Structures are given as structure tokens and as C-alpha cells.
C-alpha positions as CSV (number, residue, x, y, z in Angstrom):
1,M,153.5,-25.9,75.2
2,K,152.3,-29.5,74.6
3,K,154.3,-30.6,77.6
4,V,153.2,-30.8,81.2
5,V,154.2,-27.9,83.3
6,S,154.1,-27.7,87.0
7,V,151.9,-24.8,88.2
8,S,151.5,-23.7,91.8
9,E,148.1,-23.1,93.3
10,A,148.6,-19.3,93.2
11,E,149.7,-19.5,89.5
12,M,146.5,-21.5,88.8
13,E,144.4,-18.8,90.4
14,V,146.0,-16.3,88.0
15,M,145.3,-18.6,85.0
16,E,141.7,-19.1,86.2
17,K,141.2,-15.3,86.2
18,L,142.8,-14.9,82.8
19,W,140.6,-17.7,81.4
20,D,137.5,-15.9,82.7
21,Q,138.4,-12.8,80.6
22,E,137.8,-12.4,76.9
23,G,141.0,-11.4,75.3
24,G,143.8,-9.7,77.1
25,I,143.6,-7.8,80.4
26,K,145.8,-5.2,81.9
27,Q,147.8,-6.2,84.9
28,S,146.2,-3.5,87.0
29,Q,142.7,-4.8,86.1
30,L,143.8,-8.3,87.0
31,L,145.0,-7.1,90.3
32,A,141.6,-5.4,90.9
33,L,139.8,-8.6,90.1
34,F,141.8,-10.4,92.9
35,E,141.1,-7.5,95.3
36,A,137.4,-7.7,94.5
37,D,137.6,-11.4,95.6
38,G,139.3,-10.4,98.8
39,K,142.8,-11.5,97.8
40,V,145.2,-8.6,98.5
41,W,148.3,-9.0,96.5
42,K,150.9,-6.4,95.9
43,R,151.6,-5.5,92.3
44,Q,155.0,-7.2,92.5
45,T,153.5,-10.4,93.8
46,L,151.2,-10.6,90.8
47,N,154.1,-9.7,88.5
48,T,156.1,-12.5,90.0
49,F,153.4,-15.0,89.2
50,L,152.9,-13.6,85.7
51,S,156.7,-13.8,85.1
52,R,156.7,-17.5,86.2
53,L,153.7,-18.3,83.9
54,E,155.3,-16.4,81.1
55,N,158.6,-18.4,81.5
56,K,156.5,-21.6,81.5
57,G,155.0,-20.6,78.2
58,L,151.4,-20.2,79.6
59,V,150.9,-16.5,79.2
60,K,152.1,-13.6,77.1
61,R,152.5,-10.0,78.1
62,E,152.4,-7.6,75.3
63,N,151.5,-3.9,75.1
64,R,150.5,-3.9,78.7
65,L,148.1,-6.7,78.2
66,V,148.3,-10.2,79.7
67,E,146.6,-13.2,78.1
68,P,146.8,-16.9,78.3
69,L,148.4,-18.8,75.4
70,Y,146.1,-21.8,75.9
71,G,142.5,-22.1,76.8
72,R,141.2,-23.8,79.9
73,E,140.2,-27.0,78.0
74,E,143.4,-27.3,76.0
75,Y,145.5,-26.8,79.1
76,G,143.4,-29.4,80.9
77,S,143.7,-31.8,78.0
78,I,147.5,-31.5,77.9
79,Q,147.8,-32.0,81.6
80,M,145.4,-35.0,81.6
81,K,147.1,-36.7,78.7
82,A,150.5,-36.3,80.5
83,T,149.1,-37.8,83.7
84,I,147.5,-40.7,81.9
85,D,150.8,-41.3,80.0
86,R,152.9,-41.1,83.2
87,M,150.6,-43.0,85.6
88,Y,148.7,-45.4,83.4
89,G,151.1,-46.2,80.5
90,G,149.0,-44.1,78.2
91,K,145.9,-46.3,78.7
92,L,142.7,-44.4,79.2
93,S,140.9,-47.6,80.1
94,K,143.3,-48.1,83.1
95,F,142.7,-44.5,84.2
96,V,138.9,-44.9,84.1
97,A,139.1,-48.2,85.9
98,A,141.1,-46.7,88.7
99,F,138.8,-43.7,88.9
100,V,135.5,-45.6,89.1
101,K,137.0,-48.1,91.5
102,D,137.3,-45.4,94.2
103,N,134.6,-43.0,93.1
104,A,130.9,-43.7,92.6
105,I,129.7,-43.0,89.1
106,E,126.1,-42.2,88.4
107,D,124.2,-44.1,85.7
108,S,123.7,-40.9,83.7
109,E,127.4,-40.2,83.8
110,A,128.2,-43.8,82.6
111,E,125.7,-43.4,79.8
112,E,127.2,-40.1,78.8
113,L,130.7,-41.7,78.7
114,I,129.4,-44.5,76.5
115,R,127.8,-42.0,74.1
116,I,131.1,-40.1,73.9
117,L,133.1,-43.3,73.3
118,E,130.7,-44.5,70.6
119,K,130.9,-41.1,68.9
120,H,134.7,-41.3,68.7
């Protein structure tokens, strides 16, 4: 993938369910997970979302199993980097400055960020 892809809210719900599984999951099992959460989708609805995600290079369907091609963290990292590149000229410092300007940051969080930056 390595490029940012637009994902709808429903497609992200599917990705979240897939990330919560270890390895692949059958489409019928995935549908059952949504039903257990009170979301009643028809099989074709789920199939449509999976087809879109497959076309976007985010999932693969093979031997009746569906699995994500990228982990949650890797996907988030790709999306975040693309956003920082697009909105802040690739400057993480500009992103952080904009974020903390409008959002309170606790001292413990600031200390953790400093530790991370010093480590890298």
C-alpha cells in the first residue's frame, strides 16, 4: 500500500473487526461478529465492503478467509505520515505545535513524548 487510501466509516469498522482477529476469518464469522454487536448487515453488504477494501489493497480474500494486509499500527502510521506530509509539509514539529495549541497535553504525556524523541 504505502499510499494513503480513503476508507469510509463502515469500511473502517470492518478493518477494526479484522484487526481484532488473529489470522484470517471466514466471512460468515465476520458477519456473526457484527450481528453480535447489534449491527445487522446482509451478507451482500459485507461482501461489498470487503470488495472495496480488497480493491484498495487493504485486505485479501483467499480460500474463504479474509485477512488484513496491514496491521492496525502500520496502517495508522501510513495514514498519519500522509496527513503530516499533506497538511504540514512533512514537518512533525508543525503537526505537534498545531495539536498542542488546541488540545491540552498532560505533563506525563509531554514527558513521554520527550523520552520517545530522545530515544530516536
